[in-house]
C-alpha positions in Angstrom: 252.1 224.2 67.7 252.8 222.6 64.3 252.0 218.9 63.7 254.2 217.0 61.4 253.3 213.7 59.7 255.6 211.1 58.3 253.9 211.3 54.9 255.2 213.6 52.3 253.2 216.9 51.9 251.9 215.9 48.4 250.1 212.8 49.9 248.4 214.9 52.6 247.0 217.3 50.0 245.8 214.4 47.8 244.2 212.7 50.8 242.5 215.9 51.8 241.2 216.5 48.3 239.9 212.9 48.0 238.2 213.1 51.4 236.5 216.4 50.5 235.4 215.0 47.1 234.0 211.9 48.7 232.0 213.9 51.3 230.8 216.3 48.7 229.6 213.6 46.3 227.9 211.8 49.2 226.0 214.9 50.3 225.2 216.3 46.8 222.0 215.6 44.9 219.7 215.8 47.9 216.0 216.2 46.8 213.2 217.4 49.0 209.6 217.1 47.9 206.7 218.3 50.1 203.3 217.6 48.8 200.5 219.1 51.0 196.9 218.1 50.7 194.8 219.7 53.4 192.3 217.3 55.0 188.8 218.5 55.4 187.9 219.3 59.0 184.6 217.5 58.6 183.8 214.7 56.1 180.9 215.6 53.9 178.6 212.5 53.8 176.2 214.0 51.2 177.4 212.3 48.0 175.6 210.9 45.0 176.5 207.4 46.0 175.4 207.9 49.6 172.0 209.3 48.3 171.5 206.3 46.1 172.4 203.9 49.0 170.3 205.6 51.6 167.0 206.9 50.1 164.2 204.5 49.1 160.8 205.9 48.0 158.0 205.1 50.5 160.5 203.3 52.8 163.2 205.7 54.2 161.9 207.7 57.2 162.7 211.3 58.2 164.7 210.0 61.1 166.9 207.8 58.9 167.5 210.8 56.6 168.6 213.0 59.6 170.9 210.2 60.7 172.5 209.9 57.3 172.7 213.6 56.1 172.2 215.7 59.2 169.8 218.7 59.4 168.6 220.2 56.0 169.5 223.7 54.9 165.9 224.5 54.2 162.5 223.0 55.2 159.3 224.0 53.4 155.9 222.6 52.6 154.7 222.4 49.0 151.1 222.9 47.6 150.3 219.2 48.1 151.1 219.4 51.8 154.3 217.5 51.6 157.2 218.5 53.7 160.3 219.4 51.5 163.8 219.2 52.7 166.6 220.9 50.8 170.3 220.1 51.3 173.1 222.1 49.7 176.7 221.2 50.1 179.7 223.1 48.7 183.3 221.9 48.8 186.5 223.5 47.7 189.4 221.1 47.2 193.0 222.6 47.2 196.1 220.6 46.3 199.4 222.3 46.7 202.9 220.8 46.2 206.4 222.0 45.9 209.8 220.4 45.3 213.3 221.6 45.2 216.6 219.9 44.4 220.2 221.0 44.8 223.4 219.3 43.6 227.0 220.2 43.7 230.4 218.8 42.7 233.1 220.5 44.7 232.5 224.2 43.9 230.0 223.9 41.0 226.4 223.7 41.9 222.8 223.8 40.6 219.4 224.3 42.0 215.8 223.6 40.9 212.6 224.7 42.5 209.0 224.1 41.4 205.6 224.5 43.0 201.9 224.2 42.0 198.4 224.9 43.2 195.3 223.1 42.0 191.8 224.1 43.1 188.4 222.7 42.3 184.9 223.2 43.6 182.0 220.8 44.0 178.4 221.6 44.7 175.5 219.2 45.5 171.9 219.9 45.9 169.4 217.3 47.3 165.6 217.9 47.5 163.6 215.3 49.4 159.8 215.3 49.7 158.1 213.5 52.6 154.5 212.2 53.0 152.9 210.3 55.8 152.8 206.6 55.2 151.7 204.1 58.0 152.0 206.8 60.7 155.5 207.9 59.8 156.8 210.6 57.4 158.6 208.7 54.6 160.4 209.8 51.4 157.9 210.2 48.6 160.4 211.5 46.1 163.9 212.9 45.8 166.1 214.6 43.3 169.8 215.5 43.4 172.1 217.6 41.2 175.8 217.9 41.4 178.4 219.9 39.6 182.2 220.2 39.6 184.4 222.9 38.2 
C-alpha cells in the first residue's frame, strides 16, 4: 500500500530533514557525570578536635573515655603504676569520579571520557594515662599524634 500526500515530494523531504535535525539537536550534547565517594561504614570519633573537647586532666574518668572513644587497642601499666590506654586509628579515604560527554550533529559526532582516583591515608595515635583520684580512675595525662599522607 502506498500513501500519497497532497504536498509536493520536495516539501516532504525538507520536512523530514528539518524534523530529524530538530530531534538530533535536542538529543545531542548530553553529559553524564558520576562522582562516587564511598561513605565509611562506621564513623571514626577519634579526632584531634574530639580529643581536645573530651579529655580534661584530673577530671575525665575512664568511663567517660570509653563512652567517647570506645575500647582502647592496648592497655598497659607503666612504672609509676598508672594504667595506660593506647588508641590507634587508621583511615583510608578514596575519592573516585568519572564523566563522559557525547555530542552529534546529524552524522558527525564526538565523545569525551575522563576519570580520576584520589586516595589519602590518616593515622591517629592517642595515649592516655590514668591515676586514682577521689576513688575513680581519671585522666592524669594524654598525648596524641596524627599524620596524613
